[in-house]
Each structure stands twice: as structure tokens, then as C-alpha cells.
N, C-alpha and C positions, 0 to 999 in steps of 0.2 A: 212590768219592769221591776223585777223580786232584789233590787240589788241593798236594800237601803234594811239597813240595821232594829227597823225599830223603836228606837230607843224610850218614842212614848208611851207604847206599847210597856214600861218592866217589865215584873218578873212575867209576862203572857212572851216574851218572847228572848229571856232570861240566855233559852239553850235552842233557840231555834229561828230560823227570820218569818219574817212577819206575814210570808201568804203563806206557811204552813199551822197560821190563827185558824178555827175553827169559828163559824160564824153556823147556829141552827146543825150541829153535829156534822158541820161540812167542812173543808179549806180551806178557802182565798183561792188558792191555785187549784185543786177541782174544781170546784165551779165554776172558773172563769175556762180554763178549759173543754169544761167538758160543754160548756155554753160554745165556743168556739165549733168543738167538732157537729156538735146541732146546728150550727149556722152553715157549716162548710166549710168553713176556712182551711184551703190545702196548705200552708205552712205557718207555725208560729213557734219565735222565735228568743230565749227569758233569756234574762242576761242573771248571774248570778255572781254573788262576793259575800255573804255573809247570815256562816252556815251551810257551804254552797251543795255540800259533802251528803247534807241531809236531804233539800233537795234533789240529787241527783237520785238517794235512796228511797222516799217517798215514789218517783217516776218507773222505776223497777216494772219492770211486772205488767206497767197500764200495756194497754193499746186504744186505738180509737182509730172510724172507719180507715178516714183515707188520708187524716189531717198527717202530717207529719210536724213530728216537734225538735229546735235544736237548741243544743245548753250553749251558751257562751259564756265561761267564768275570765273572773275582772279578778285578777290579783291582786289591783289595788279601786278604788269606787272611783270610779268614772266619773259618777257624772250624768242623769238623763240624757244631753244635749250629747254630751261627748259619748254615751253608748251607741244615739243613733253613728252618728259620726264613721266609730271606730265596723260597725254592725252593715251600713251602707248598700255593699254589697250582697244583703241579702232579699233586701226590698225592689235587685234591678231588675226592669225590664213588665214593674207591676204599677198596672194604673193608679190602685192609691197602695197606704197600708195603715193601716189602725197600728195608733198603740193607747198601753190602758195600764193606767199604775194599777199594781193586783191587792192595795190595803182601797179601790175604794168598791163599796157593793152597794148594788144597784139593781132592778125591776128592768133596768132598761133594756132594750133594743139592739144590739150595733147596728142590724144591716142598716136601720131609719137613717142614721147619721150616714153614714156611706153609700147607700142614694140620692141624700138630698148633696151630699160634697162631692158626688159627682155631674149634680147640675150646678155647680158656683166657677169660679171664674180663681178665685184667692189657690193658694201654695195650699191653706191649712184649716183645717172647721173646727173649732173646739166644741168641744158641749159642756155646754151653761145649766145651772137652776138657782135655785133662790133660798136663801139661806137668812138668817134676821141671823144668826154668827160668822163673820170673816174672821175671826182674831187665825191668826192661822194658813189662813188660803187667798189665793189667788183670783184679783175680783178684774171683772172686767165693766170697759163701758162701750156702750155699742149703738149704733149711730148706720140704718137702714140695710142691717142685714149682718155689718161688717162691726170687726171689734175692732173700733178707736182706742181705746187706753185698757193699757191695764198692767193692775199691781202687785208686783204680788207681799202678803201681809202686810196690808194697809190697817195709819191709824190711824184716819176716819177713810172707808170708803165714798169712791163716786156715786156710785151702783149698787144693783141690789143683788145682782147678775153671778157666781162664781163661780171658773171652770169645778168639771166635777173631777179632771185628773183622767179623758178620757177624748185623744183623736185622729184626723185621721185626714192627712194628709198628702200629696203627692213627693214622687220622686225629685224634683225641681227643686227642690223642700234641699239636699244637698249642696247647690250651688251655693244658698247664705248658708249651712252651721261649715264651722268650721274647729281644729286640730285643738284652736284656743279656748270655744265652747263647751262649758261645764254646764250649767244647765239649763233647762226647757224653760222656764216658767225669767228667771234671772236673766238667762242672755240669748237666747230666741228669739220671746212671744215680743218685748217688749223693739225687734228690727223688724220683724215681719206687720209687726200693727201700725209700724211708721211710714212702711208704705204701704200699706192697705189691703194688706196680703191673707188675712185672716178673717174668715167668717164664723161670723154664732148660730148655731147649732142649738136650740131651747127643746129639752129634758124631762119630758112629764111626767118622771114617772120618784119614785123613790128612790134617792144618792145622801150616800153617811162615810161619808171617811171614817173606813172604821182604826187609823192606826192611831188616832187615841183612843185611851178610856175610855173614853165619853161617847170617841164615835164609834168602840166595840159594844158600848153596854145596847145604845139605841139600833144597830147592825142586831144580837140578838133578838129584843124584841118585838123590834118588825119582822123576822125570821118567822115571829110566835104570835103574832097573833094574824102573817096570813094564810096559815096550820099547811100552807106547803112549800119545796127545796123551791126555790129560787134562787138566781144569779145574789 
């Protein structure tokens, strides 16, 4: 998901999308694509809206081992759920597919979550992490491995678990998503939670939403402290 304006980052995204903001000397887009290639993903789709021309220019001349990258330009920002709906044919025939928000900085290996999801009966698996700060985040209530409650940006959180902007889903999810849905967090997840179709996967690695000034600073500090290039 690379379509957002990244307004919370102020001057950093004045003339470029947040996926091209650098953490530890590498853009977020480069970090994710390199990891997808390393993990031997076959196909990646990037949705674009704000400064899409800069994303296309950035990717010119870059190649990967066997991974194919498809660009989906949105004249008007569709919203995350609508983006999934409009690109549903992209994952036709797959057992599962992943969704990653470009402003998620983490050292987590997504393949672990994919293996977990394949063993679960639900339509979707959310990557959750613990954080003391809940402002602007989606909070999950978990029981027996299922997400039984989800609230986006709650004033009083009912749980310590936050959705980290990473998910794995089965294509059957498109029996639930329709053209009227806009946002994954506000429109899709509450509907799936209600029918018991959302599994919880606990991410035990550092994860930061670098889409805020505070998150950007923290992600850079973590990158420096680890002493090597990580996602």
C-alpha cells in the first residue's frame, strides 16, 4: 500500500510519497521489495496515487531475481479496502496473499505469518504487536487465537494488542469485500471480526509505524542501534 500522502510526516513528504522516505539510508519501498524478493515472492502489486510518477521513476532500471512487480495507479485515492477489491484478479488462483502498508518498519519475517495462516481456518490473519501508545492505531481484542474485537483509533483501548499494518488473507475474502467498502480497518475488519474470521498472529520482532514524526525518529534510531540494514 503506497497510495497515501503521508501528511503526518510534514516536510519529509512534501514532494514525495512516504514509501520513498528513507530509514537507515534506504527507502521503505526498497526495503520491502528486497525482502519480498529474498523471500521468493512471485508477484508484488504496488498501488500508487500521490507522486506516483516519482515511484515509477524510482523503479526504472531496478530488477529482481524472479519476482514480478506490477504498478496500479489510482487517479483518485481509493482507500485500502477498495484497492483490494479493484485488484482482486491479481490474486486469483493463489492460496493466500499478503498486504503490507509501506510505512511499516520491522525486522519481522513475513513468511512465518504465511505458514501460520495456512494452518488456520479464518479468511484473514492480522499481525499484532504490543505497544504502550495507542493513538491513531487499530486495537484488537483476542480470545483463543481469534480477534473478537477491533476498534480503530479508540480513546480508551480494551487491549494491549495493535494491528501492525501487515496481514495475510485467502482470496475467499472477496466474497465479503464489495465496491462500497473504502478502508480495511474501518469497513472490512469489523465485518470479518463479527463472524469469527480473523486470526491473530503475534509479531515478536520490533515494529514501528514510521508514518508519523515520532515513528520516523524511532525507526531510524532502531536501524542505527541494530547496526545493519534490516527491513
